[in-house]
N, C-alpha and C positions, 0 to 999 in steps of 0.2 A: 346542141346549142352553141352558138358562137358568142364571143365576148360582146359584140354589138347588140345581142338580144337580151342581155342581162340589164336589170334596172339600175339606174344611177340616181342617187338622192342628192339634191342641191339644197343648201340651207343658207339663207341670207335675209337680213331684215330690209333690204332694198329691193322692191319688186323689179325695178328697171335692170338691176344687176342680174337678177334671176333670168329675166327675159333674154339678156345678152348672152348668158352662159348657155341657155337652152338653144338659142339660135346657132351658137358656135358648135355645140355637140350635134345638132341636127344636120348641119352641113357636112359633118364627118360620118353621117349614117347612123348615129346613135339616137334612136327615137324613144326608147323606153325610159322617160325621165320623170322623176318625181320632184316637185319644188315645194319648199316650205319657207314661209317668211316669218315664222315664229318658232323659236327653238323649243318652246313648251309643247309643241305638237309632235316633236320627233318621237318620243317614247311611245305615245299612243299609236302613232302610225306604224312604228316597228312591231308593236304587239299584234297589229292586224296583218301586217305583211310577214307571216311565218317563214317564207322562202327568201327574204332579203339577205340575211346573213349567209345562208348557204349559197346563195347566188354569188355573193362577193367572194366566198371561199373558192367556189368553182372558177371564178374569173382569175383569181390569183394562182390557182393550180394550173389552169390552162396557160397562163403567162409563163409560169415556171417550166412547164413541159415544152413550150415553144422555145424558151431560152436554152434548155438542155438539148433540144433537137438541133438548134442552130450551132451550139457549141460542138455537138457531135459531128456535124457536117464540116465545121472548120477543122476539127482534129483529124477527120478522115482525109480531107484534102491536104492538110499539112503533112500527114504521115505518108501519103502517096508521093508527094513532092520530095520528101526527105529520102524515101527509099530509092527513088530514081536518081537523085543527085548526091546522096550521102551528106548533104549539108544540114547542119544543126542550127536551129533558130537561136538556141541559148548555149552556144559553144563554151562561153566563159564559165557556165555553171558546172562544167565537167573538167575544168582546168586542173583540179587537184588529182584527177584520176589519169595517170600516165598509161597510155595504151595505144597499140597499133592494131589491136585485134578486131576483126570484123564482127565477132560475137559481141564484144563490148559495145561497138558502134551501134549494133542493132538494139541493144538494151537502151542506149542513150536515146535513140529515136522513140522507143516505146515510152520512156520516162517523160519525154517532152509531150507526148500525147495524153498521158494520164495525170500529170502533175497538178493541173488546175482543177481537177475533180476533187470532191470532198470525200470520195470513197476511201476506206482504209486500204493500205498497201502492205502486202506480205513480201519481204525480201528474204530469200533463202540462199545460203552459201556457207562453205566451210569457214572455219576460224581463219581470220587474217586476209580474207579476199577483198575487203573494203566495203562492207555493208553500211558502215556509218558514213562513208563518203558519198555513197549513192543516196542515202537518206537526206543528207544536206543538199544535194543537187535537186532532189524533189522539192524540198522546202524552199530553196531559192527560186526555182522556176514558178512555184505556185504563187509567189508574190503576196503571201498572207501577211497580215500586219503583226501577228504575234511572234513569240520566240520559238526557236527549236530547242527542245530539251530531250536528252537521251538518258534513259535509266535502265540498268541491268536488273531484270526482275528474277533472275535465277537465285534460288535459295531464300526468297522472301516467303514467309508464311502468309496466310490470308490476311491476318491483322496488319502486318507490315505492308503488304501490298495495298490494302485499302487506305491505310494512313498515308502512304507515300503518294498515291494518286489522288485520293479524295479528301485527305485532311481529316480533322476531327473537331468536335465541339468541346468546349470547356467541360471537364468532368466526365468525358466519354470513357475514361479508364483511369486507373491509379496513376497519378503523376501528370495527368492532363490538366494542369492548373490554368491553362489559357487555350483559346481556340487556335488552330493552325490550318492554313490553307494548303491544299495539295497541289500536285503538279498540273492537274486539270485546270485549275485557276491560273497558274503561272503561264500556261501555254494557251490561254484563251485566244481564239482567232489565230492560233499558231499551230505548231506541230509537236506532238509527243511521240517519241520513238521508244518502243519497248523492246529491248534487246533480250535474247534468249527466252522468247515468249513460250517456247515449247516446254519450259520448266515450271509453268504456273500450276498451282494446285487446282483441284476440281472446283472449289468454291470461288477462287479468283477467276477461273475461266468463265463461270456463270456471270460474275459481275462485269467482266470485260465484254461479254456478249451483250448484256443489257446496255452497256455504254455505247456499243456500236450500233445496236438496233434502235434504241429509243432515245439516244443522246442524253440520257439522264444518269445520275449517280447519287449515292447517299453518303455524306460525310459520316464518319464514325460518331455514334451518339446522337444521330439525327434521323427522324423518320419523315423528313420533308425532302423530296427530290430536288436536286439542283440540275440546271441545264448545262450541257457541255458544248463548247464551240471549237474543241480541239480536233485537229486532223490526226489520226492514229496511223503510225507506221510500225509494223511488227517485224522483228528480225529473228531469225533462228538458224542454227547450224545443224539442225536435226531434219530428218525426213519425216515431216508431220503426217504424211499418209500412213507410214508405218506406226506412228504413235496412235493414230486414230484406230487402225485395225487392232492394236493391242489394248485399246480402251484407256490409254493414258491421256488422250487429248480429245475433247468433245468434237463430234462430227459437225454439229451445227456451227460451232465457232470457226472450225477450219474452213467450211464453205463460205462463211461470212467474210473471212479474211482473204480467201483465195480468189475472190472475184478479180482482184488486181494483184498479180503475183510476178515476181522477178526472181530469176535464179542467176547468180553471178558465178560464172565458171571458175574453177580453181586454176591456179597458175600453171599447172602441168597441162591444162587444156588450151593454154594460150602462151606457149613458149616463145612466140614471136615478140612478146612484151619483155622478155628477160633482158635483152641488150639495153633498151631504153631505161628500164628500171635500175639495172646495174650501174649505168653511168650516173644517173641521178643520185643513187644512194651512196656511191663512192664520193661524189662531190659534197653532198650534204653531211656525210659522216666526217669527212676531212675538215669541213667548215666548222662543225661543232667541236672538233678536237683541236682546232687552230693549227692544222697541218696542211701542207700542200697536197692536193689530190693526186694519188699515185695512178699510174696507168695499169691496165689489166692485160694479161696474156690472152691471145685469141682462143687458146684451149679452154679458158674459163667458161665461155659461153656454152661450149660443148658439154663440159662437166655439169653445169647447172641445168642444162636442158634435159639431161638424163636423170635428174634427181626427182623424187616424188613430191617434195615440198608439202608435207602435211600441214605445216603452219603457213603456207602460202606467202604472200608478200610480207607479212609481219616477220616470218622466219627468215626470208631473204634479207630483210633490213637488219636483223640481229646478226646474221652471218657476215654481211658486208661491214658492219660497224666493228665487229670483233677483228676482222682481217685488217681493216684500216688502222685500228688502234694499236695492233701489234706490229704493223709494218714500219720499217725504218727508212728505206730509200729504194729508188728504182721501180721495178715492176712488181706488182703484187704476186706473191707466190701461190701456186695452186695448193700447196701443202696446208695453208690456213683453212681453205675450204674443204679439203679432204678430211682434215682432222675434225672439223665441225660436223661433217656428215657422218664420219666414223663414230663420233661420240653418241650419235643418235641411233647407232646400229642395234641397240638392245630392243628397240621397239619400232624402228623404221628401216625398211630395206630399200635399196636403190630401185628406181622405177623402171623395172624391166617386165613387160607384159609379153605373153605369148602372142603369136600371130592371131588374126581375127578368128580363125577356126579352132584355136586352142590346141588341145592334145591331138585331135584328129589330124591336123596338118602335120604334126611331127610323125604320127603313125604312117601317114602317106609317104613320108620320105623313103621308107623301106617296104611299104606294102604290108607291114606286120607291126606288132607292138615293138617299139624301138628299144634298143639296149641302152644301158646307162651311158656308155661311151658315145652313142649317137646323140643322145639328149644333151650331154655335156658339150659336144662339138657344135651342136646347133646353137646353144646359148652363147658359146664363145663367138661364133660368127655374128650372132645378133648383137652382142656387146660391141664388137669391133665396128659393126655397121652404125650403131647409134653413136659411137664415139668418134666417127670419121677416121677409123683406123688408128686412133691414138691409144697405144697399148697401156699407158699408165691409167687413163680414164677407164678403159675397158676392164682393166684389172680391178679398179675400185668398184665398178658396177657389179662385177662377179664376186666381190668379197674375198679376193685372193691377192697375193703380192704380185708385183710386175714380174719378178723373177720366176714365180711359179707359172705365170701365163707364158713367159718366154720359153720355159722348159717344155711346156705342153705343145706350143706351136712348133718348136724344133723337132719334137718327137713325131708330130704329124707329118712334118716335111720328110 
């Protein structure tokens, strides 16, 4: 059944106006028209016409589906053009994310495609990669009327979670002397970003699932459901698939969230961003400290590119601020950064990975299981390669002094 086959009810106390409207609709191919010139006849007519309301609902549903299909076609065409030209329609929305990475550009294109949808978004990434900045980009591109509010849900028990998101009625619990609206109301027709969603309790996960599927929630102390118009963005630094397999995160909630998911690569997977981030952070740190921005030695990029960065951009920011704060004049010293990395040595090792084939490749060096000397020599060569033959940086990567590295190199000579 098409929209034109569904009945249309016209109500007016002027017969001439009804005739005019009927003629207008007929010229557009709408023939199934019911006309009433007395409003008192409406309810009796509707009681006889049991399919009228359902037909209207079907028409509205068909219109919604048509709009979604048109939107999907626009998004597909836009994504195709973006991938071919690498041009972003909303370049300014990503201005706070400094990057030259092709991986990040691909994420931006996908964000432009899904931002105007009402579907929830799952953003995954390690601590400090910029999940909150990407959330803001999604919110800005969506052009929703409401606010963007972010809340960290880690450590909230179910009562605190419910009260924070859904609010409570007066007398809902001891001390609730007046009603309070939750963040769902504050972000009406806006965006609610739930950080560390992987930490939610079982009961809170059930409530979040109901919110996503039915768009309803219950304030504490109320048995009357309230409607939600908030767009949900969930962020996590956990591997939720592992949490699902371990029974710590509901499978149905994961699949509801994972329909639209983004994974932000860690800084060590986009080291091409380190130079631009370093320059920006040096200038911003100097500005906040009311100091002239110092220059950096070229070896610094090599050192930073070889570091694991478990804290990602947030850690780099702290590292640069510390160095600029301690700096007096001239060029920044590598020692500031080496000390910072060394202080983390108790739980972080320099980012040195074995070749793609792991131990097997080292074994193939001699055709047998390698000796300790052969493995050590291999690691030294790898460290020198990654440090562009800078012995000081190579020694830092290996966790030995430069003098010890020099002695070993002279011994091999």
